[in-house]
C-alpha positions in Angstrom: -17.2 -0.8 6.2 -16.3 -3.5 4.1 -18.8 -4.5 1.6 -19.2 -5.3 -2.2 -21.3 -1.8 -3.0 -18.9 -0.4 -5.2 -18.3 -3.1 -7.4 -21.6 -3.6 -7.7 -22.6 0.2 -8.7 -19.8 -0.1 -11.2 -20.6 -3.4 -12.4 -24.4 -3.4 -12.3 -24.5 -1.1 -16.0 -22.1 -3.4 -17.9 -24.0 -6.6 -16.9 -27.3 -4.9 -17.7 -25.2 -4.4 -21.3 -24.7 -8.1 -21.6 -28.2 -9.0 -21.0 -29.5 -6.6 -23.3 -26.9 -7.8 -26.0 -28.7 -11.3 -25.4 -32.3 -10.2 -26.0 -33.7 -11.3 -28.8 -34.9 -8.8 -31.2 -37.6 -11.4 -32.8 -40.8 -10.1 -30.5 -40.9 -6.9 -32.1 -42.4 -4.4 -29.2 -42.0 -7.1 -26.2 -38.3 -7.1 -26.8 -38.1 -3.4 -27.3 -39.7 -2.6 -23.9 -37.6 -5.6 -22.4 -34.3 -3.7 -23.7 -35.3 0.0 -21.9 -36.7 -2.0 -18.5 -33.1 -3.9 -18.2 -31.7 -0.7 -18.7 -33.5 1.2 -16.3 -33.0 -1.7 -13.5 -29.3 -1.5 -14.5 -29.4 2.2 -14.2 -31.7 2.3 -11.3 -29.3 -0.2 -9.3 -26.1 2.1 -9.7 -28.3 5.0 -8.8 -29.9 3.6 -5.7 -26.1 2.0 -4.7 -24.4 5.7 -5.2 -27.0 6.9 -2.9 -26.9 4.3 -0.4 -22.9 5.0 -0.8 -22.8 8.7 0.2 -25.4 8.2 2.7 -23.0 5.8 4.3 -20.2 7.5 4.0 -18.2 9.0 7.8 -18.0 12.7 6.7 -16.0 12.9 10.2 -14.1 10.7 9.4 -13.1 11.7 5.9 -10.3 9.4 3.5 -10.8 6.5 1.9 -13.8 4.1 2.7 -15.4 0.9 1.6 -12.0 -0.1 0.3 -12.3 -3.2 -1.9 -8.9 -4.5 -3.4 -9.2 -7.4 -6.0 -5.7 -8.2 -7.8 -6.0 -7.9 -11.5 -2.1 -8.2 -12.3 -0.4 -9.1 -9.0 3.3 -9.3 -10.3 2.9 -5.5 -12.0 1.2 -4.1 -9.3 -2.0 -3.4 -11.0 -5.0 -4.2 -8.1 -8.8 -3.4 -8.9 -8.5 -1.6 -5.7 -12.0 0.6 -5.4 -12.9 3.4 -2.3 -15.3 6.4 -1.9 -13.7 9.5 -1.0 -15.5 12.9 0.0 -15.2 13.8 -4.2 -16.1 10.4 -5.5 -19.7 10.4 -3.7 -21.2 13.1 -5.0 -19.5 12.3 -8.3 -21.1 8.7 -8.4 -24.9 9.7 -7.5 -24.3 12.9 -10.3 -23.3 9.5 -12.7 -26.6 7.7 -11.5 -28.7 10.4 -11.9 -27.9 11.3 -15.4 -28.0 7.6 -16.4 -30.8 6.9 -15.2 -32.8 10.4 -16.8 -30.5 9.1 -19.9 -32.7 5.9 -20.1 -35.8 7.7 -19.8 -35.0 10.2 -22.5 -33.8 7.4 -25.0 -37.2 5.3 -24.6 -38.0 6.4 -28.2 -35.0 5.3 -29.6 -35.9 3.3 -32.6 -32.7 2.5 -35.0 -31.0 -0.4 -33.3 -32.4 0.1 -30.0 -30.0 -3.3 -28.5 -27.0 -2.0 -29.4 -27.6 1.9 -28.4 -28.7 0.5 -25.0 -25.1 -1.5 -24.6 -22.8 1.2 -25.6 -24.4 3.8 -23.3 -24.1 0.9 -20.0 -21.0 0.4 -20.9 -19.9 3.8 -21.5 -21.8 4.9 -17.6 -20.0 1.9 -16.2 -16.5 3.4 -16.9 -17.6 6.8 -15.3 -18.2 4.8 -12.4 -15.1 3.0 -12.4 -13.5 6.3 -12.9 -14.9 7.7 -9.6 -13.9 5.1 -7.5 -10.6 3.7 -8.4 -7.7 3.8 -6.5 -5.5 2.6 -8.7 -3.6 4.9 -11.4 -3.7 2.1 -14.5 -7.2 1.2 -13.3 -8.3 4.7 -13.4 -6.9 4.9 -16.9 -8.6 1.9 -18.2 -12.0 2.6 -16.9 -11.3 6.4 -18.5 -11.0 4.0 -22.0 -14.1 2.9 -21.6 -15.8 6.0 -20.7 -14.6 7.4 -23.9 -14.4 5.2 -26.6 -18.0 4.3 -27.0 -18.6 7.5 -27.7 -17.4 7.1 -31.0 -19.8 4.6 -31.8 -22.8 6.2 -30.3 -22.6 9.6 -32.7 -21.3 7.8 -35.4 -24.5 5.5 -35.8 -27.0 7.1 -33.5 -25.9 10.5 -33.8 -27.9 13.8 -35.6 -27.3 14.3 -39.2 -27.5 17.8 -38.7 -24.6 18.7 -41.4 -21.4 19.7 -39.1 -18.8 21.4 -41.9 -15.3 20.3 -41.1 -13.0 23.1 -39.6 -9.3 23.0 -39.0 -5.8 22.9 -40.5 -6.6 19.5 -41.7 -10.1 20.3 -43.2 -9.1 19.5 -46.5 -8.5 15.6 -45.7 -11.9 15.4 -44.3 -13.3 17.2 -47.2 -11.5 14.4 -49.9 -12.8 11.5 -47.9 -16.4 13.4 -47.7 -16.2 13.2 -43.8 -18.7 15.8 -42.7 -21.6 15.9 -40.2 -21.8 13.3 -37.1 -19.1 10.8 -38.9 -16.7 14.0 -39.2 -17.9 14.9 -35.1 -17.2 11.1 -34.0 -13.6 10.9 -35.7 -12.6 14.1 -34.5 -13.7 13.6 -31.1 -11.7 9.9 -31.1 -8.7 11.1 -32.3 -8.2 14.1 -30.0 -9.0 12.2 -26.9 -6.8 9.4 -27.8 -3.8 12.2 -28.0 -4.8 12.9 -24.9 -5.0 9.5 -23.7 -1.0 8.6 -25.4 -0.1 12.3 -22.7 -1.4 10.6 -19.8 -0.1 6.8 -20.4 3.2 8.6 -20.8 2.5 10.4 -17.6 1.3 7.5 -15.8 4.3 4.9 -16.3 6.9 8.1 -15.7 4.9 8.3 -12.4 5.2 4.7 -12.1 8.7 4.3 -12.4 10.2 6.9 -10.3 8.0 5.5 -7.9 10.4 1.9 -7.9 8.2 0.3 -10.5 6.2 -1.5 -7.8 2.5 -0.1 -7.9 0.3 1.6 -9.2 -1.4 2.8 -6.0 -2.5 6.4 -6.4 -2.5 6.8 -2.2 1.1 5.4 -2.7 1.9 7.8 -5.7 0.8 10.6 -3.8 3.1 10.0 -1.1 6.2 9.0 -3.3 8.5 12.6 -3.0 8.9 13.0 -6.7 12.1 15.2 -7.4 10.8 19.2 -8.6 11.9 18.9 -12.3 10.2 15.5 -12.6 7.2 16.7 -11.7 7.3 20.2 -13.4 7.7 18.0 -16.7 5.2 15.3 -16.0 2.2 17.7 -14.4 1.6 19.5 -18.2 1.0 16.2 -19.7 -1.6 15.1 -16.7 -3.3 18.4 -17.3 -3.5 18.6 -21.2 -4.4 14.8 -21.5 -6.9 15.0 -19.1 -7.8 18.5 -19.9 -8.6 17.5 -23.6 -11.7 15.6 -22.1 -12.8 18.8 -19.7 -12.8 21.3 -22.7 -9.6 23.2 -22.1 -8.8 26.0 -24.2 -7.5 25.2 -27.2 -8.1 21.4 -27.4 -11.9 21.9 -26.6 -12.8 21.7 -30.6 -13.9 18.5 -30.4 -16.6 19.3 -28.0 -19.2 21.5 -29.5 -19.0 19.3 -32.9 -19.9 16.2 -30.4 -22.5 17.6 -28.6 -24.1 18.9 -32.0 -24.3 15.6 -33.2 -24.8 13.1 -30.4 -28.2 11.4 -29.5 -29.8 12.8 -26.7 -29.0 10.7 -23.8 -25.2 10.8 -25.3 -25.2 14.6 -24.6 -26.5 14.4 -21.4 -23.3 11.8 -20.6 -21.3 14.0 -23.0 -21.5 17.6 -20.9 -23.3 15.8 -17.9 -20.4 13.5 -16.9 -17.7 12.6 -19.5 -16.2 16.4 -19.2 -16.0 15.7 -15.4 -13.8 12.8 -16.1 -11.4 15.3 -17.4 -11.2 17.9 -14.4 -11.9 15.4 -12.2 -8.5 13.8 -13.6 -6.3 17.1 -13.8 -7.1 17.7 -9.9 -7.2 14.0 -8.5 -4.0 12.8 -10.7 -2.1 16.2 -11.6 -2.8 18.1 -8.4 -2.5 15.8 -5.5 0.2 13.1 -7.2 2.1 16.5 -8.5 1.5 18.7 -5.9 5.5 20.6 -7.0 4.4 20.4 -10.4 0.9 22.0 -9.9 2.2 25.3 -7.7 4.6 26.0 -10.7 2.0 25.7 -13.7 -1.4 26.7 -11.8 -0.7 30.4 -12.8 -0.7 29.0 -16.4 -3.8 26.9 -15.6 -6.0 29.4 -14.4 -5.1 31.7 -16.8 -6.5 29.0 -19.4 -9.4 28.9 -17.5 -10.4 32.3 -17.6 -9.6 32.2 -21.0 -11.8 29.3 -21.4 -15.1 30.9 -19.5 -14.7 34.1 -21.9 -14.1 32.0 -25.2 -16.9 30.1 -24.6 -19.5 32.6 -23.1 -18.7 35.1 -26.4 -19.0 32.0 -29.0 -22.0 30.5 -27.2 -23.3 34.3 -27.8 -22.6 33.9 -31.2 -24.5 30.9 -31.9 -28.1 30.6 -33.4 -27.9 26.7 -33.4 -29.6 25.8 -29.6 -27.0 22.5 -29.7 -24.5 24.8 -30.4 -24.9 27.4 -27.7 -25.2 24.4 -25.1 -22.3 23.2 -26.0 -19.7 26.2 -25.9 -21.4 26.9 -22.7 -20.1 23.7 -21.3 -16.6 25.2 -22.2 -17.3 28.2 -20.6 -18.5 26.7 -17.4 -16.1 24.2 -17.3 -13.2 26.5 -17.2 -15.0 27.7 -14.2 -14.0 24.0 -12.5 -10.4 24.7 -13.5 -10.4 28.3 -12.3 -11.7 26.7 -9.0 -9.1 23.9 -8.9 -6.1 26.8 -10.1 -6.7 28.6 -7.1 -5.5 25.9 -4.4 -8.1 26.7 -1.7 -10.7 25.2 0.0 -13.5 27.0 -1.1 -12.1 26.7 -4.8 -11.9 23.1 -4.9 -15.3 23.0 -3.0 -17.0 25.1 -5.8 -15.2 23.2 -8.2 -16.4 19.9 -7.7 -19.9 21.4 -6.7 -19.4 22.7 -10.5 -19.2 19.5 -11.9 -22.2 18.2 -10.0 -24.4 21.8 -10.6 -23.3 21.7 -14.3 -23.7 18.0 -15.3 -27.2 18.3 -14.1 -27.9 21.8 -15.9 -26.4 20.5 -19.3 -28.6 17.2 -18.2 -31.5 19.0 -18.5 -30.6 21.2 -21.1 -29.5 18.5 -23.5 -32.7 16.5 -22.3 -35.2 19.6 -23.2 -33.4 20.6 -26.6 -34.2 16.7 -27.6 -38.0 17.2 -26.8 -37.7 20.4 -29.0 -36.1 19.0 -32.2 -38.3 15.8 -32.2 -40.8 17.9 -32.8 -40.2 21.0 -34.5 -37.1 18.9 -36.6 -35.2 22.3 -36.3 -32.2 23.6 -33.5 -32.6 27.3 -35.5 -33.3 29.2 -32.6 -34.6 31.7 -35.5 -36.8 30.0 -36.7 -38.1 29.2 -33.5 -41.1 31.1 -31.2 -43.8 30.8 -28.7 -43.2 27.3 -28.2 -44.5 27.7 -24.5 -47.7 28.4 -25.5 -48.1 24.6 -26.5 -45.7 23.1 -24.8 -45.4 25.0 -21.3 -43.9 22.3 -19.1 -41.0 22.0 -21.6 -40.8 25.9 -21.7 -40.5 26.2 -17.7 -37.9 23.5 -17.2 -35.6 25.3 -19.9 -36.1 28.6 -18.2 -35.1 26.8 -15.2 -32.1 25.3 -16.8 -31.0 28.9 -18.1 -31.5 30.8 -14.8 -29.1 27.9 -13.1 -26.5 28.5 -15.9 -26.4 32.1 -15.6 -25.6 31.8 -11.7 -29.5 32.9 -10.1 -29.7 32.8 -6.4 -31.2 29.8 -4.9 -30.2 26.9 -8.0 -26.9 25.6 -8.0 -25.2 27.5 -10.7 -25.4 30.0 -8.2 -23.2 28.3 -5.1 -20.3 26.9 -7.4 -19.9 29.9 -8.8 -20.3 31.8 -6.0 -17.5 29.4 -4.1 -15.3 29.9 -7.2 -15.5 33.3 -7.7 -14.9 34.0 -4.0 -11.9 31.7 -4.1 -10.3 33.4 -6.9 -10.6 36.7 -5.6 -8.9 35.7 -2.6 -5.9 34.1 -4.6 -2.9 35.5 -5.0 -3.9 36.1 -8.7 -7.2 38.2 -7.9 -7.9 39.1 -11.8 -8.9 35.6 -12.3 -12.0 36.6 -11.2 -12.8 39.8 -13.8 -13.3 37.0 -16.4 -15.1 34.6 -14.4 -17.8 37.3 -13.3 -17.6 38.9 -16.8 -18.5 35.5 -18.3 -21.1 35.3 -15.9 -22.5 38.1 -17.3 -22.4 37.3 -20.9 -24.0 34.0 -20.0 -26.9 35.9 -18.7 -27.1 37.5 -21.9 -27.0 34.4 -24.1 -29.2 32.2 -22.3 -32.0 35.0 -21.9 -32.1 35.6 -25.2 -32.3 32.3 -26.3 -35.2 31.0 -23.9 -37.1 34.0 -24.8 -36.7 33.1 -28.5 -37.7 29.7 -28.3 -40.4 30.5 -25.7 -41.6 33.5 -24.4 -41.1 35.3 -28.1 -43.5 36.0 -31.1 -44.8 33.4 -32.5 -42.3 31.5 -35.1 -41.3 32.2 -38.8 -42.2 28.7 -39.6 -44.7 26.5 -39.2 -44.8 23.9 -36.8 -47.5 21.0 -36.8 -45.6 18.4 -34.4 -45.2 20.5 -31.3 -46.8 19.4 -27.7 -45.3 19.1 -24.3 -42.9 16.3 -22.5 -45.0 12.8 -22.3 -44.9 9.7 -20.1 -41.3 8.8 -19.4 -40.0 12.1 -21.1 -41.1 14.0 -18.0 -39.0 11.5 -16.0 -35.9 13.0 -16.9 -36.9 16.5 -16.7 -38.8 16.3 -13.6 -35.5 14.8 -11.9 -32.9 17.1 -12.8 -34.9 20.2 -12.9 -35.8 19.1 -9.0 -32.1 18.3 -8.4 -30.7 22.1 -9.6 -33.1 23.4 -7.1 -32.9 21.3 -4.6 -28.7 21.9 -4.6 -29.6 25.4 -4.9 -31.5 25.9 -1.5 -29.5 23.3 0.6 -26.0 22.8 -0.9 -24.8 21.5 2.1 -26.4 18.4 0.9 -23.6 17.3 -1.1 -20.5 20.3 0.2 -20.0 18.2 3.2 -19.0 15.4 1.6 -17.1 17.6 -0.8 -15.4 19.3 1.5 -13.2 17.1 3.9 -12.0 15.6 0.7 -11.0 18.9 -0.3 -9.1 19.6 2.6 -7.6 16.4 2.8 -6.6 16.6 -1.1 -5.1 20.2 -0.3 -3.2 19.3 2.3 -1.3 17.5 0.1 -1.1 19.3 -2.4 0.2 22.8 -0.2 2.3 20.7 2.6 5.4 21.5 1.6 4.7 24.9 1.5 3.7 25.0 4.9 6.8 23.3 6.3 8.6 25.9 4.9 6.4 28.8 6.2 7.4 27.1 9.5 11.0 27.6 9.1 12.6 30.2 10.8 
């Protein structure tokens, strides 16, 4: 089916951002409302477009559909080639849901709101672009568009909560008095730029080895790279994209970034941006470099198992609510990479489903944390208590998020983790399932302890005078995201039927050489 639907999905937030920048701020309240409505319309167009795209995707046919090809630099073989596959559809819908909810959650932004919404929309346009790009260089350009606005969004609108400088170069940060949100924004940007440098190096190696005529990902995937090249290039792709996915030990930017980011940015940060990293590892690294993937998966799986346990233990040791969720994201992204490392259809289905389930869950968490912080003016869980008495709706949805996080049956988190752990147990590296299940057990400890301390336990140790339940547009974000967790928990085939054809097709490319050898006498 030929149409411009994918272009519209990608362009709508960018066009909305351009319109927002031309809205005059002289009209006061009217201008503020116009900025929000334009942003909401841009988000709604992309969200609706993503629903149409996935609804009309032919699951039986599979492969790339709705192909759009626009020459960008034809002499270098660069095209803006957009297409939808079995993985891209659910991830487009995830991005649309998080963006729409994020705009609603940001309705009360007061400082330089025009620039805030414009950057938020541009960032999301980049995310949409990554999930449908079939040209590797354009894929990378969209990836950078999605990542770079984070520096400004955190540096200007981030929380003033003090984030201590940490790491081997902390004395440099201290000399220049860079702390808090500035430190978090700078650390995030520098670490992700180093990862981007590794990705860029890998892209040009693949391009040159394929003849230097095209960046088309389909052509590159069908190119028979020599084994040595694949073994050398795959770690560049894995660690380059893996830095954004929170792969240990390159995850340290993530908790500080989460803790300092404003609510909507935290929602997009954990909800979709970290998924770009995992998507890049699977879609670029494993599909285009199958022999490199098979060589390195024991390391990828072992590091993923470390991620699951390390993130869970760190989350259990936190007293700041945002840091708990941030380290929880590191742990849950380990589940994604663990599923990818199994090189099985069940594992890859579970990995992509986990991207969607975790994206919705963390989007819900950060929307709720933003509400709690605005009212309580603290994120220290030891100071809170008994909040369910005055904010029962927030308490109910936060508990729902916790139950999905620990993998309770009937929630989206259970479906994804069950598939990943089952695939790990049936793989050659069955022992990967042990840290995975242990991580789920530890997750149950810290999420239940946190929700009890904040909402269902005894009264707080401090006086809180501004507590109230969600109001008006605030309900929109949490109801949409909470409903998605339950719907996908009871009806996982709603997106699994799209994910599975993509997993089967791409895994066939990765395992084809092994299958061919197995048929030899």
